[in-house]
MMTF fields as JSON, N, C-alpha, C and O atoms, coordinates in Angstrom:
{
  "mmtfVersion": "1.0.0",
  "mmtfProducer": "UNKNOWN",
  "numBonds": 343,
  "numAtoms": 344,
  "numGroups": 86,
  "numChains": 1,
  "numModels": 1,
  "chainsPerModel": [1],
  "groupsPerChain": [86],
  "chainIdList": ["A"],
  "bondAtomList": [4, 2, 8, 6, 12, 10, 16, 14, 20, 18, 24, 22, 28, 26, 32, 30, 36, 34, 40, 38, 44, 42, 48, 46, 52, 50, 56, 54, 60, 58, 64, 62, 68, 66, 72, 70, 76, 74, 80, 78, 84, 82, 88, 86, 92, 90, 96, 94, 100, 98, 104, 102, 108, 106, 112, 110, 116, 114, 120, 118, 124, 122, 128, 126, 132, 130, 136, 134, 140, 138, 144, 142, 148, 146, 152, 150, 156, 154, 160, 158, 164, 162, 168, 166, 172, 170, 176, 174, 180, 178, 184, 182, 188, 186, 192, 190, 196, 194, 200, 198, 204, 202, 208, 206, 212, 210, 216, 214, 220, 218, 224, 222, 228, 226, 232, 230, 236, 234, 240, 238, 244, 242, 248, 246, 252, 250, 256, 254, 260, 258, 264, 262, 268, 266, 272, 270, 276, 274, 280, 278, 284, 282, 288, 286, 292, 290, 296, 294, 300, 298, 304, 302, 308, 306, 312, 310, 316, 314, 320, 318, 324, 322, 328, 326, 332, 330, 336, 334, 340, 338],
  "bondOrderList": [1, 1, 1, 1, 1, 1, 1, 1, 1, 1, 1, 1, 1, 1, 1, 1, 1, 1, 1, 1, 1, 1, 1, 1, 1, 1, 1, 1, 1, 1, 1, 1, 1, 1, 1, 1, 1, 1, 1, 1, 1, 1, 1, 1, 1, 1, 1, 1, 1, 1, 1, 1, 1, 1, 1, 1, 1, 1, 1, 1, 1, 1, 1, 1, 1, 1, 1, 1, 1, 1, 1, 1, 1, 1, 1, 1, 1, 1, 1, 1, 1, 1, 1, 1, 1],
  "groupList": [{"groupName": "MET", "atomNameList": ["N", "CA", "C", "O"], "elementList": ["N", "C", "C", "O"], "formalChargeList": [0, 0, 0, 0], "bondAtomList": [1, 0, 2, 1, 3, 2], "bondOrderList": [1, 1, 2], "singleLetterCode": "M", "chemCompType": "L-PEPTIDE LINKING"}, {"groupName": "ARG", "atomNameList": ["N", "CA", "C", "O"], "elementList": ["N", "C", "C", "O"], "formalChargeList": [0, 0, 0, 0], "bondAtomList": [1, 0, 2, 1, 3, 2], "bondOrderList": [1, 1, 2], "singleLetterCode": "R", "chemCompType": "L-PEPTIDE LINKING"}, {"groupName": "SER", "atomNameList": ["N", "CA", "C", "O"], "elementList": ["N", "C", "C", "O"], "formalChargeList": [0, 0, 0, 0], "bondAtomList": [1, 0, 2, 1, 3, 2], "bondOrderList": [1, 1, 2], "singleLetterCode": "S", "chemCompType": "L-PEPTIDE LINKING"}, {"groupName": "THR", "atomNameList": ["N", "CA", "C", "O"], "elementList": ["N", "C", "C", "O"], "formalChargeList": [0, 0, 0, 0], "bondAtomList": [1, 0, 2, 1, 3, 2], "bondOrderList": [1, 1, 2], "singleLetterCode": "T", "chemCompType": "L-PEPTIDE LINKING"}, {"groupName": "ALA", "atomNameList": ["N", "CA", "C", "O"], "elementList": ["N", "C", "C", "O"], "formalChargeList": [0, 0, 0, 0], "bondAtomList": [1, 0, 2, 1, 3, 2], "bondOrderList": [1, 1, 2], "singleLetterCode": "A", "chemCompType": "L-PEPTIDE LINKING"}, {"groupName": "PRO", "atomNameList": ["N", "CA", "C", "O"], "elementList": ["N", "C", "C", "O"], "formalChargeList": [0, 0, 0, 0], "bondAtomList": [1, 0, 2, 1, 3, 2], "bondOrderList": [1, 1, 2], "singleLetterCode": "P", "chemCompType": "L-PEPTIDE LINKING"}, {"groupName": "GLY", "atomNameList": ["N", "CA", "C", "O"], "elementList": ["N", "C", "C", "O"], "formalChargeList": [0, 0, 0, 0], "bondAtomList": [1, 0, 2, 1, 3, 2], "bondOrderList": [1, 1, 2], "singleLetterCode": "G", "chemCompType": "PEPTIDE LINKING"}, {"groupName": "GLU", "atomNameList": ["N", "CA", "C", "O"], "elementList": ["N", "C", "C", "O"], "formalChargeList": [0, 0, 0, 0], "bondAtomList": [1, 0, 2, 1, 3, 2], "bondOrderList": [1, 1, 2], "singleLetterCode": "E", "chemCompType": "L-PEPTIDE LINKING"}, {"groupName": "HIS", "atomNameList": ["N", "CA", "C", "O"], "elementList": ["N", "C", "C", "O"], "formalChargeList": [0, 0, 0, 0], "bondAtomList": [1, 0, 2, 1, 3, 2], "bondOrderList": [1, 1, 2], "singleLetterCode": "H", "chemCompType": "L-PEPTIDE LINKING"}, {"groupName": "VAL", "atomNameList": ["N", "CA", "C", "O"], "elementList": ["N", "C", "C", "O"], "formalChargeList": [0, 0, 0, 0], "bondAtomList": [1, 0, 2, 1, 3, 2], "bondOrderList": [1, 1, 2], "singleLetterCode": "V", "chemCompType": "L-PEPTIDE LINKING"}, {"groupName": "LEU", "atomNameList": ["N", "CA", "C", "O"], "elementList": ["N", "C", "C", "O"], "formalChargeList": [0, 0, 0, 0], "bondAtomList": [1, 0, 2, 1, 3, 2], "bondOrderList": [1, 1, 2], "singleLetterCode": "L", "chemCompType": "L-PEPTIDE LINKING"}, {"groupName": "ASP", "atomNameList": ["N", "CA", "C", "O"], "elementList": ["N", "C", "C", "O"], "formalChargeList": [0, 0, 0, 0], "bondAtomList": [1, 0, 2, 1, 3, 2], "bondOrderList": [1, 1, 2], "singleLetterCode": "D", "chemCompType": "L-PEPTIDE LINKING"}, {"groupName": "LYS", "atomNameList": ["N", "CA", "C", "O"], "elementList": ["N", "C", "C", "O"], "formalChargeList": [0, 0, 0, 0], "bondAtomList": [1, 0, 2, 1, 3, 2], "bondOrderList": [1, 1, 2], "singleLetterCode": "K", "chemCompType": "L-PEPTIDE LINKING"}, {"groupName": "TYR", "atomNameList": ["N", "CA", "C", "O"], "elementList": ["N", "C", "C", "O"], "formalChargeList": [0, 0, 0, 0], "bondAtomList": [1, 0, 2, 1, 3, 2], "bondOrderList": [1, 1, 2], "singleLetterCode": "Y", "chemCompType": "L-PEPTIDE LINKING"}, {"groupName": "ASN", "atomNameList": ["N", "CA", "C", "O"], "elementList": ["N", "C", "C", "O"], "formalChargeList": [0, 0, 0, 0], "bondAtomList": [1, 0, 2, 1, 3, 2], "bondOrderList": [1, 1, 2], "singleLetterCode": "N", "chemCompType": "L-PEPTIDE LINKING"}, {"groupName": "ILE", "atomNameList": ["N", "CA", "C", "O"], "elementList": ["N", "C", "C", "O"], "formalChargeList": [0, 0, 0, 0], "bondAtomList": [1, 0, 2, 1, 3, 2], "bondOrderList": [1, 1, 2], "singleLetterCode": "I", "chemCompType": "L-PEPTIDE LINKING"}, {"groupName": "PHE", "atomNameList": ["N", "CA", "C", "O"], "elementList": ["N", "C", "C", "O"], "formalChargeList": [0, 0, 0, 0], "bondAtomList": [1, 0, 2, 1, 3, 2], "bondOrderList": [1, 1, 2], "singleLetterCode": "F", "chemCompType": "L-PEPTIDE LINKING"}, {"groupName": "GLN", "atomNameList": ["N", "CA", "C", "O"], "elementList": ["N", "C", "C", "O"], "formalChargeList": [0, 0, 0, 0], "bondAtomList": [1, 0, 2, 1, 3, 2], "bondOrderList": [1, 1, 2], "singleLetterCode": "Q", "chemCompType": "L-PEPTIDE LINKING"}],
  "groupTypeList": [0, 1, 2, 3, 4, 5, 4, 5, 6, 7, 8, 6, 2, 9, 10, 11, 4, 12, 13, 2, 6, 10, 4, 4, 14, 6, 9, 3, 0, 14, 2, 5, 4, 6, 15, 12, 2, 13, 9, 2, 6, 1, 1, 3, 16, 15, 10, 14, 17, 10, 4, 3, 9, 4, 4, 2, 16, 4, 9, 14, 6, 4, 4, 2, 16, 2, 3, 14, 1, 14, 10, 9, 9, 10, 3, 6, 3, 4, 5, 2, 4, 2, 5, 5, 2, 5],
  "groupIdList": [1, 2, 3, 4, 5, 6, 7, 8, 9, 10, 11, 12, 13, 14, 15, 16, 17, 18, 19, 20, 21, 22, 23, 24, 25, 26, 27, 28, 29, 30, 31, 32, 33, 34, 35, 36, 37, 38, 39, 40, 41, 42, 43, 44, 45, 46, 47, 48, 49, 50, 51, 52, 53, 54, 55, 56, 57, 58, 59, 60, 61, 62, 63, 64, 65, 66, 67, 68, 69, 70, 71, 72, 73, 74, 75, 76, 77, 78, 79, 80, 81, 82, 83, 84, 85, 86],
  "secStructList": [7, 7, 1, 1, 7, 7, 7, 2, 2, 2, 2, 2, 2, 2, 2, 2, 2, 2, 2, 2, 2, 2, 2, 2, 6, 6, 7, 7, 7, 7, 7, 6, 2, 2, 2, 2, 2, 2, 2, 2, 2, 2, 2, 2, 2, 2, 2, 2, 2, 2, 6, 6, 1, 7, 7, 7, 7, 3, 3, 1, 1, 7, 1, 7, 7, 7, 7, 1, 7, 1, 7, 7, 7, 7, 7, 3, 3, 7, 1, 1, 7, 7, 7, 7, 7, 7],
  "xCoordList": [104.347, 103.754, 103.828, 104.829, 102.794, 102.755, 103.639, 103.711, 104.311, 105.09, 104.362, 104.786, 103.291, 102.505, 101.029, 100.659, 100.205, 98.757, 98.489, 99.235, 97.439, 97.117, 96.937, 96.358, 97.427, 97.274, 95.799, 95.061, 95.353, 93.939, 93.365, 92.212, 94.117, 93.618, 93.46, 92.73, 94.131, 94.077, 92.667, 92.169, 92.034, 90.687, 89.676, 88.686, 89.91, 88.974, 88.813, 87.697, 89.906, 89.823, 89.079, 88.362, 89.24, 88.521, 87.026, 86.192, 86.697, 85.285, 84.641, 83.511, 85.363, 84.82, 84.569, 83.551, 85.485, 85.326, 84.116, 83.333, 83.969, 82.813, 81.515, 80.544, 81.498, 80.315, 79.945, 78.781, 80.941, 80.691, 80.151, 79.231, 80.711, 80.252, 78.82, 78.024, 78.491, 77.124, 76.149, 75.067, 76.531, 75.665, 75.435, 74.326, 76.464, 76.342, 75.38, 74.836, 75.173, 74.254, 72.89, 72.117, 72.612, 71.301, 71.037, 69.893, 72.066, 71.88, 71.851, 72.759, 70.804, 70.684, 71.261, 70.885, 72.173, 72.827, 73.38, 73.431, 73.792, 74.428, 75.871, 76.487, 76.38, 77.777, 78.698, 78.329, 79.887, 80.83, 81.56, 82.481, 81.169, 81.865, 81.877, 82.884, 80.774, 80.704, 81.701, 82.391, 81.788, 82.726, 84.168, 85.061, 84.398, 85.747, 86.184, 87.337, 85.265, 85.565, 85.837, 86.769, 85.026, 85.209, 86.569, 87.301, 86.912, 88.185, 89.358, 90.346, 89.241, 90.307, 90.485, 91.61, 89.373, 89.449, 90.044, 90.838, 89.672, 90.231, 91.718, 92.492, 92.122, 93.542, 94.344, 95.389, 93.831, 94.511, 94.596, 95.645, 93.501, 93.485, 94.517, 95.288, 94.534, 95.466, 96.913, 97.755, 97.208, 98.578, 98.996, 100.14, 98.082, 98.394, 98.626, 99.516, 97.848, 98.039, 99.378, 100.094, 99.713, 100.979, 102.187, 103.257, 102.024, 103.141, 103.515, 104.596, 102.647, 102.915, 103.586, 103.903, 103.808, 104.399, 105.809, 106.178, 106.58, 107.942, 107.885, 106.917, 108.911, 108.918, 109.592, 109.842, 109.891, 110.562, 109.623, 108.445, 110.165, 109.384, 110.344, 111.398, 110.003, 110.861, 110.009, 108.993, 110.423, 109.756, 110.69, 111.871, 110.168, 110.976, 111.163, 110.185, 112.368, 112.63, 113.354, 113.917, 113.321, 114.035, 113.427, 112.224, 114.264, 113.795, 112.993, 112.188, 113.207, 112.513, 112.129, 112.908, 110.926, 110.502, 109.392, 108.835, 109.076, 107.947, 107.182, 107.712, 105.934, 105.087, 104.039, 103.701, 103.532, 102.431, 101.121, 100.127, 101.115, 99.936, 99.14, 99.684, 97.851, 97.037, 96.952, 96.283, 97.609, 97.634, 99.065, 99.759, 99.497, 100.839, 100.71, 99.996, 101.38, 101.382, 102.77, 103.771, 102.812, 104.067, 104.066, 103.034, 105.203, 105.332, 106.482, 107.433, 106.379, 107.424, 106.946, 106.04, 107.548, 107.174, 106.824, 107.368, 105.902, 105.482, 105.078, 104.774, 105.072, 104.784, 103.289, 102.925, 102.443, 101.005, 100.408, 100.985, 99.255, 98.599, 97.58, 97.035, 97.336, 96.283, 95.472, 95.976, 94.214, 93.396, 93.921, 94.528, 93.697, 94.156, 93.393, 92.258, 94.011, 93.378, 92.225, 92.266, 91.185, 90.037, 90.404, 89.56],
  "yCoordList": [98.519, 99.758, 100.759, 100.815, 101.534, 102.539, 103.708, 104.094, 104.274, 105.475, 106.719, 107.836, 106.551, 107.687, 107.326, 106.165, 108.327, 108.09, 107.437, 107.664, 106.634, 105.999, 107.042, 108.104, 106.734, 107.633, 107.713, 106.752, 108.841, 108.996, 107.867, 107.484, 107.337, 106.279, 104.931, 104.077, 104.714, 103.41, 103.065, 101.975, 103.962, 103.652, 103.743, 103.011, 104.623, 104.796, 103.558, 103.213, 102.887, 101.692, 100.564, 99.799, 100.452, 99.428, 99.753, 98.88, 101.007, 101.409, 101.218, 100.741, 101.591, 101.432, 99.966, 99.63, 99.101, 97.666, 97.101, 96.335, 97.481, 97.014, 97.539, 96.794, 98.807, 99.421, 98.707, 98.377, 98.476, 97.799, 96.395, 95.977, 95.664, 94.305, 94.276, 93.441, 95.191, 95.25, 95.671, 95.097, 96.677, 97.15, 96.049, 95.907, 95.273, 94.179, 93.103, 92.34, 93.045, 92.063, 92.676, 92.108, 93.826, 94.431, 95.248, 95.622, 95.534, 96.348, 97.816, 98.297, 98.524, 99.95, 100.737, 100.52, 101.649, 102.432, 103.716, 103.892, 104.605, 105.845, 105.572, 104.597, 106.438, 106.374, 106.528, 107.191, 105.926, 106.099, 107.445, 107.658, 108.353, 109.635, 110.426, 111.052, 110.406, 111.164, 110.683, 111.497, 109.386, 108.856, 109.046, 109.277, 108.953, 109.171, 110.614, 110.87, 111.548, 112.956, 113.187, 113.907, 112.578, 112.719, 112.182, 112.857, 110.976, 110.354, 111.203, 111.384, 111.709, 112.558, 113.826, 114.241, 114.432, 115.631, 115.355, 116.151, 114.234, 113.876, 113.575, 113.919, 112.93, 112.632, 113.928, 114.047, 114.902, 116.192, 116.872, 117.404, 116.859, 117.469, 116.821, 117.52, 115.499, 114.783, 115.057, 115.3, 115.02, 115.297, 116.716, 116.938, 117.675, 119.053, 119.151, 119.882, 118.432, 118.442, 117.819, 118.343, 116.714, 116.034, 116.864, 116.735, 117.716, 118.562, 119.6, 120.184, 119.843, 120.876, 120.33, 121.103, 119.027, 118.454, 117.939, 117.661, 117.822, 117.295, 115.84, 115.132, 115.407, 114.059, 113.02, 111.902, 113.361, 112.382, 111.237, 111.444, 110.04, 108.842, 107.784, 107.576, 107.113, 106.058, 104.961, 105.234, 103.732, 102.579, 102.011, 101.794, 101.767, 101.161, 99.681, 98.984, 99.202, 97.793, 97.606, 98.543, 96.373, 96.024, 96.723, 96.983, 97.025, 97.686, 96.73, 97.167, 95.445, 94.452, 93.265, 92.832, 92.743, 91.562, 90.876, 91.448, 89.663, 88.945, 88.25, 88.006, 87.938, 87.287, 86.434, 86.666, 85.455, 84.664, 85.041, 84.326, 86.15, 86.641, 87.613, 88.219, 87.756, 88.693, 90.066, 90.955, 90.259, 91.544, 91.867, 91.05, 93.058, 93.514, 94.906, 95.745, 95.166, 96.483, 97.079, 96.5, 98.235, 98.961, 100.161, 100.809, 100.466, 101.675, 102.487, 101.949, 103.778, 104.661, 106.092, 106.453, 106.898, 108.312, 108.651, 108.083, 109.589, 110.05, 111.513, 111.978, 112.238, 113.663, 113.998, 115.174, 113.007, 113.284, 112.372, 111.341, 112.759, 111.985, 111.035, 111.277, 109.961, 109.016, 108.699, 108.804, 108.31, 107.993, 106.734, 105.884, 106.607, 105.397, 104.167, 104.273, 103.032, 101.775, 101.472, 101.833, 100.802, 100.466, 99.443, 99.057],
  "zCoordList": [127.056, 127.486, 126.342, 125.628, 126.167, 125.108, 125.476, 126.643, 124.495, 124.753, 124.248, 124.544, 123.502, 123.009, 123.023, 123.195, 122.843, 122.727, 121.373, 120.42, 121.28, 119.996, 118.891, 119.116, 117.729, 116.585, 116.214, 116.431, 115.658, 115.329, 114.475, 114.674, 113.55, 112.682, 113.359, 112.856, 114.495, 115.162, 115.633, 115.349, 116.333, 116.822, 115.688, 115.684, 114.735, 113.631, 112.785, 112.394, 112.496, 111.661, 112.367, 111.722, 113.675, 114.44, 114.453, 114.21, 114.736, 114.744, 113.38, 113.282, 112.325, 110.971, 110.638, 110.033, 111.028, 110.756, 111.505, 110.942, 112.771, 113.555, 112.948, 112.813, 112.587, 111.985, 110.678, 110.449, 109.837, 108.562, 108.763, 108.06, 109.714, 109.997, 110.489, 110.059, 111.395, 111.903, 110.814, 110.689, 110.021, 108.938, 107.908, 107.391, 107.607, 106.644, 107.13, 106.332, 108.449, 109.019, 109.356, 110.128, 108.776, 108.896, 110.144, 110.404, 110.921, 112.126, 111.716, 111.039, 112.13, 111.832, 112.995, 114.147, 112.696, 113.751, 113.171, 111.954, 114.049, 113.622, 113.207, 113.637, 112.381, 111.954, 113.167, 114.136, 113.127, 114.237, 114.204, 114.992, 113.313, 113.181, 114.486, 114.816, 115.23, 116.483, 117.52, 118.133, 117.725, 118.715, 118.244, 119.06, 116.946, 116.424, 116.666, 117.016, 116.479, 116.741, 118.227, 118.584, 119.09, 120.538, 120.968, 121.693, 120.529, 120.912, 120.416, 121.126, 119.216, 118.664, 119.499, 119.779, 119.892, 120.724, 122.088, 122.591, 122.697, 124.002, 123.893, 124.786, 122.795, 122.571, 122.535, 123.174, 121.769, 121.659, 123.018, 123.382, 123.769, 125.091, 126.015, 126.673, 126.064, 126.944, 126.549, 127.414, 125.252, 124.812, 125.191, 125.587, 125.075, 125.475, 126.973, 127.408, 127.772, 129.218, 129.593, 130.447, 128.962, 129.27, 128.867, 129.462, 127.857, 127.411, 128.462, 128.385, 129.44, 130.447, 131.707, 132.611, 131.787, 132.995, 132.72, 131.579, 133.789, 133.667, 133.208, 133.487, 132.515, 131.955, 132.839, 132.388, 134.084, 134.937, 135.29, 135.579, 135.26, 135.561, 136.059, 135.459, 137.139, 137.674, 138.285, 138.924, 138.089, 138.692, 139.737, 139.467, 140.932, 141.986, 141.666, 141.395, 141.691, 141.425, 140.103, 139.536, 139.632, 138.401, 137.19, 137.152, 136.203, 134.989, 134.114, 133.291, 134.284, 133.46, 134.335, 135.185, 134.121, 134.859, 134.084, 133.148, 134.47, 133.872, 134.986, 136.07, 134.699, 135.689, 134.995, 133.834, 135.711, 135.187, 135.882, 135.759, 136.602, 137.321, 136.451, 135.529, 136.752, 135.987, 136.645, 136.118, 137.774, 138.455, 138.836, 139.442, 138.478, 138.817, 139.413, 138.863, 140.517, 141.131, 140.956, 141.379, 140.331, 140.146, 141.065, 141.238, 141.656, 142.459, 141.909, 141.343, 142.083, 141.589, 141.592, 142.344, 140.762, 140.672, 139.232, 138.284, 139.098, 137.776, 137.899, 138.997, 136.797, 136.863, 136.969, 136.964, 137.062, 137.181, 138.241, 138.588, 138.746, 139.803, 139.207, 138.13, 139.916, 139.515, 140.763, 141.881, 140.571, 141.75, 142.44, 141.789, 143.737, 144.44, 143.957, 143.493, 144.067, 143.68, 144.622, 145.799, 144.099, 144.976, 146.023, 146.832]
}
């Protein structure tokens, strides 16, 4: 599990590599600069929002577990709300 939001360079390097690969194969497209700017702005917004909430977090059950299933449901408490599962 991530403990922080992805660093700005993480998504940029992936986008740049994809862009370069497509361009090298003759695909004409816009630069990924716009999406990189958008993602960076959203990252900043989310980090600022998270800074305003309490940091308490707890998972009901064992602190560590493993599974061979592709779906895991965790229950517990967190300082922010999420939409209910479909």
